[in-house]
N, C-alpha and C positions, 0 to 999 in steps of 0.2 A: 504494500500500500504506500502510495506517495505521502510525503509529509503534509502536503496541502490537503489531501483527503483526510488524514488523521486530525488535522486542526479543525476542518469543517465538521467532521463527525463529532468531535468533542463539543464544539460550540452548539451544534444541533441537539446533542444530548442535554447540555445545560439548559437550552431553551425548552426542551420537552419536559425536563424535570421541574422547571420553574414557571410553567404556564406562559411560555412565550417571552420570558424576560431573562437576560443574563448580564451580569456585570463582571467583567474580567479585568485583570491586571496583565498587561502585555508580557512583562518580564516573567511573572509567575507562570503564565501559560507556556511561554517559550521554554522555561526551565523544566516544566513538567513533561513537555514533549521532546525536549532535546533539540531545539531549533533556535534560530535567531529571531528576535522580536519583529524584524521587518517581514518575516514570513507570515506572522500573525496579521500584520497590516495588509499584506497582499491578499490573503484569504478573505478577510473581512471586506475589503474594497471590491473584490471580484465576485464573491459568492453570497454576500449579505447586503444586497443593494436595495434601494427604494423600489426599483422595478420589480424586485422579487418579494416585496412586501415587508421590508425591514426598515426600522428607524435606527440610526446609529448616532450615539452621542459620545463625546469623549472629553476628557479633562486631562491636560498635560501636567507634568510635574511629579514630584515624589509620591504624592497620594493620588496620582492620576488613575484613571480607569477608562475602559471602553464599555459602554452600555449598549446592548443590542436588544431591540424589542421587535417581536414579530407582531405585526399589526393584526388586530382582531376587528374586522369590519363586517358589516352586513353585506349581503350579496351585491346590491346595487352600489354601495359605497366602494366595495372592492373592485367592481367592474369600472367605476368612474376613476379609481386610482390607476388602473391599467390604462384607461383611455388617456388620461393626462400624461402618463409616463411614456407613451409612445412617441410623442414629439412629432416633428414635421417629416422625419424620415426614419425608416427602420429596415435593417437588412434581414435577410432570410434567417440567419442564425438567431438573431435577437427575437424575431417574431416567433420562432420555434420555442425559445425559452419562455416567452410570455404564455404561449399556448400550453406548454408543459405545466406551468404553474397554475393556470386556470383549471387544467384537468386534475392536477394533484390536489387542488383545494376543492374539488368536486363542484366547480362552478360551471363546467361543461362536461359532457359525456365523452367517452373515448371516441365515439363516432363523430361528434362535433369537432373534436380536436383534429381528427384525421381530415375532415372536410376543410377546416380552416387552414391546415398546413398545405393541403393541395391547392387551395385558392390563392394562397400567398407565396407559393413556390416560384422560383425563377422560371420554371417551365411554363407555368400559367401566365407569366408576365413577359413571355418571349417577344410578343409583338410591341412591347413598350421599349423605347430606347434605353440602353443600359444606364445612362446617367439620370433617368427619371424613375427607374424601377423602385428604388427605396421610398421615394415620395408617394408613388401610386400605392405601394404595399401598405404604407402607413395610413393612407386615406381609406383603403379597403378594410384594414384591420379596425380602424375607428368605427366604421359603419357597421361592421359585424358586432362589435361590442355594444354599440347603441341598440342594435336589434335584439341582443341578448337581454337588455335591460327592460324591454317592453313586455 
């Protein structure tokens, strides 16, 4: 197992044990896992993002901490959060991550996730010029999310 996976698994376990809340000290966690503190930062910044439903707060200094909170939102609030997080452009990989999170949180069925991935794939957008695909993909994804809220 990669060290980044071990860090993510430990943080996810802390979140699960504490109802979606974890407060960690970077150096303590790094010592516990035998890694450098910057690896903790990397995992948090890449795997515990607002787009994935997390709020990150930090305080620097000797008594500093990193607080990670998994958002507990209602269905429409959660969908609106995704809507806002999409932005003006989204690439196929990021769209797939959003869809996986919607599915993992039971906001869409496996079938709906498959349909969304197909609709947002580069193959589906082949007739759109490559420089516009991410913009069109974002527009389509936003419309799908709005339709899910009805």
